[in-house]
C-alpha positions in Angstrom: 0.1 0.0 0.0 1.6 3.4 -1.1 0.9 6.4 1.2 0.1 9.6 -0.1 2.3 12.6 0.8 1.4 16.0 -0.1 3.2 19.4 0.1 2.5 23.0 -0.2 4.0 26.4 0.5 2.7 27.8 3.5 1.7 31.6 4.1 5.3 32.3 5.3 7.0 30.5 2.4 7.8 27.4 4.3 7.2 23.9 2.7 4.5 22.3 4.6 4.4 18.3 4.1 1.1 16.2 4.9 0.7 12.4 5.0 -2.6 10.7 4.5 -3.3 7.7 6.9 -6.1 5.6 7.5 -7.4 5.6 11.0 -8.5 2.7 13.1 -12.1 3.1 11.9 -11.3 3.3 8.5 -11.6 7.0 7.8 -8.8 8.8 5.9 -7.0 11.4 8.0 -4.1 13.7 7.3 -1.4 14.7 9.6 1.4 17.4 9.1 4.5 15.8 9.1 6.4 18.3 11.3 3.8 17.6 14.1 4.7 14.0 14.2 6.2 13.1 17.5 6.7 9.3 17.8 5.2 5.9 16.2 4.9 2.4 18.1 3.7 -0.8 17.0 0.3 -1.6 18.8 -1.0 -4.9 17.6 -2.3 -4.8 14.0 -2.3 -1.0 14.3 0.4 1.8 15.0 0.1 4.3 17.6 1.1 7.8 16.2 1.5 10.4 18.6 1.5 13.9 17.4 1.6 17.4 18.9 -2.1 17.6 19.3 -2.6 14.1 20.9 -2.6 10.5 19.5 -4.3 7.9 17.1 -4.4 4.4 16.1 -3.7 4.2 12.2 -3.8 1.0 10.2 -0.5 1.8 8.2 2.7 0.1 9.8 5.4 2.0 11.5 7.5 0.8 8.8 5.6 2.2 6.0 5.1 5.4 7.6 8.7 5.9 8.1 9.5 4.8 4.5 7.0 7.3 3.0 8.5 10.0 5.0 11.9 8.9 4.2 13.1 8.9 7.8 15.3 5.9 9.1 14.1 4.0 11.8 15.6 4.8 15.2 16.2 3.2 18.5 14.3 4.4 21.5 16.8 6.4 23.8 16.1 5.9 27.6 17.3 8.9 29.9 16.5 10.4 33.1 15.8 14.0 33.8 19.0 14.5 35.6 20.9 13.2 32.5 19.0 15.6 30.3 20.1 18.5 32.4 23.9 17.3 32.7 23.5 16.8 36.4 24.4 13.0 36.3 
């Protein structure tokens, strides 16, 4: 299944890229790519977390990453102390 990407130039001349996915209920939904926070396999679905919440989509994590031309990454674990250089 090929995923649809769309791009357009925004009001401030920035490139805006959207990806169209299928929600868990079968409805088509679109997300602005820069609002994507994380993707996690969730049974037969993928949990997509974005800046406005989260949603289950039918497309696989791999298919979404490939469509956005992003390499898969390993999850990094760190504590709050490490993020502030205290540890």
